C-alpha positions in Angstrom: 11.3 -65.5 -19.0 11.0 -66.3 -22.9 7.8 -64.5 -24.5 6.9 -67.7 -26.5 6.5 -69.9 -23.3 4.6 -67.4 -21.0 2.0 -69.9 -20.1 4.6 -72.9 -19.0 6.0 -70.1 -17.2 3.2 -69.1 -15.6 2.0 -72.6 -14.6 5.1 -73.1 -12.9 4.8 -70.1 -11.2 1.2 -71.1 -10.1 2.5 -74.4 -8.4 4.6 -71.5 -5.8 1.8 -69.4 -5.2 -2.2 -69.3 -4.4 -4.7 -66.4 -4.1 -4.8 -63.2 -5.7 -1.6 -61.6 -7.8 -1.8 -57.6 -8.5 0.4 -57.0 -11.5 2.0 -53.3 -11.5 2.6 -51.9 -15.2 4.3 -54.9 -16.8 4.5 -54.1 -20.6 2.6 -56.6 -22.5 1.0 -58.0 -19.3 1.3 -62.0 -21.2 2.4 -63.4 -17.7 -0.8 -62.1 -16.0 -2.8 -63.3 -19.3 -1.2 -66.8 -18.2 -1.7 -66.5 -14.7 -5.7 -65.8 -15.4 -5.8 -69.1 -17.1 -5.2 -70.8 -14.1 -7.9 -70.6 -10.8 -5.7 -67.4 -9.7 -7.2 -64.1 -9.8 -5.6 -61.2 -11.2 -5.7 -57.3 -11.0 -3.4 -54.9 -13.4 -2.2 -51.6 -12.4 -1.4 -49.6 -15.8 -1.4 -45.9 -16.9 -0.5 -46.3 -20.3 -3.4 -45.9 -22.4 -1.9 -48.1 -25.5 -1.1 -50.6 -23.1 -4.5 -50.1 -21.5 -6.1 -50.6 -24.9 -4.0 -53.7 -25.9 -4.7 -55.5 -22.4 -8.5 -55.0 -23.2 -8.1 -56.4 -26.5 -6.3 -59.7 -25.1 -8.9 -59.6 -22.1 -12.0 -60.1 -24.4 -10.1 -63.1 -25.7 -10.5 -65.1 -22.5 -13.5 -66.8 -21.3 -16.4 -65.4 -19.0 -15.0 -66.9 -16.4 -11.3 -65.9 -16.7 -12.6 -62.6 -17.4 -14.4 -62.4 -14.0 -10.8 -63.1 -12.6 -9.0 -60.4 -14.3 -9.3 -56.9 -13.1 -7.8 -53.7 -15.0 -7.2 -50.5 -13.3 -6.2 -47.6 -15.1 -4.3 -46.1 -12.5 -0.6 -44.3 -11.5 1.7 -46.9 -9.6 2.4 -44.0 -6.9 -1.0 -43.3 -6.4 -3.3 -46.5 -6.3 -5.6 -47.6 -3.8 -7.7 -50.9 -3.7 -9.9 -52.4 -1.4 -8.3 -55.9 -1.6 -4.9 -57.1 -0.4 -2.9 -59.8 -2.6 -0.6 -62.6 -2.1 1.7 -61.9 -5.0 2.7 -58.6 -6.2 5.3 -58.5 -9.1 6.6 -55.5 -11.1 9.4 -55.4 -13.2 12.4 -53.0 -13.5 11.0 -51.2 -16.0 7.8 -50.4 -14.2 9.6 -49.2 -11.4 12.1 -46.9 -13.0 8.8 -44.8 -14.7 8.3 -43.2 -11.2 9.3 -39.7 -12.2 11.5 -39.2 -8.8 12.4 -40.8 -5.5 9.3 -39.5 -4.2 6.7 -41.5 -6.6 8.9 -44.6 -6.0 8.3 -44.3 -2.8 4.6 -43.9 -3.1 4.9 -46.6 -5.0 6.6 -48.9 -2.6 4.2 -48.0 0.3 1.3 -48.8 -2.0 3.1 -52.6 -2.5 3.3 -52.8 0.9 -0.1 -51.5 1.7 -1.8 -54.0 -0.5 0.5 -57.3 0.3 -1.2 -59.7 2.6 
């Protein structure tokens, strides 16, 4: 989607989903930031320190209500375990290609299935 219309894309996505959303290491997380500006709860899994830093800075720009619906977890994709499930989970092909091996990719896919409502 075009980076200049992230909020518009997020709003059209929200018309098609409800509940909570899990974002798996999707770079700048602009899509997730757009989603949290609606009524959706968004959780982000990110292991890259520089991306974690950037997303925390962006999170500070949100309202308190939006921040309460925007959770950030510094975890590896193949090893994450959360105490919740999600109605929508998305990952870019770049996020999945970060897997160091087929075993790591299978771990990520297993986690996705385990956390999907």
